[in-house]
C-alpha positions, 0 to 999 in steps of 0.5 A: 507296809499295807496295813490299812483298811483294805488289807483288813477287809480282804482278810476278813473276806478270806476268813469268811470264806475259810469259815464257810468251807476251809476245804474249798477256800482258796488257801495255801496248801500249808494253811489247808494242812494246818486246818485239817490238823486243827479240825481233827485236833478239835473234834477228835483229839484222842484220835489225833496222832503222829500220822496226822502231824506227818501229814501236816508236815507233808503239807509244808507245816514246820514243826515250829509252826505245827507247835504254834497250831497246837498252842493256839488250838489249846488256848482258843478251846480253853478260852471257849470253855471258860467263856461258856462256863462263866457266861462271858458276854459276846462283844459287839460287832464294833468292839470286834472291828476295833480289836481287829484294827488294833491287831492288824496294826500293832499285833496281838500283844497290845490287845492283852490286858 
């Protein structure tokens, strides 16, 4: 399976493109629908509702995938707030690259403590 440095570099490039502007990044309609839902959920959670979930579904997001999107948003938002509250240090770039290699090779469960 192609899980080497080339895949990691390609993924990193696509992430940078999406972070720069997800609206113009070359992603599938499903990913774009998930990103649109995530943006609204993150920036205006009280305004996010059933119509937004319906729009995500229309883009091809399944109910299961939509739940995962919501869980990930919740977890990352919570971690961000905790990191800010407790002044967590930002890891060095080399540590982030190592964690990315582990995630690509073994999945996220191997990175947890």
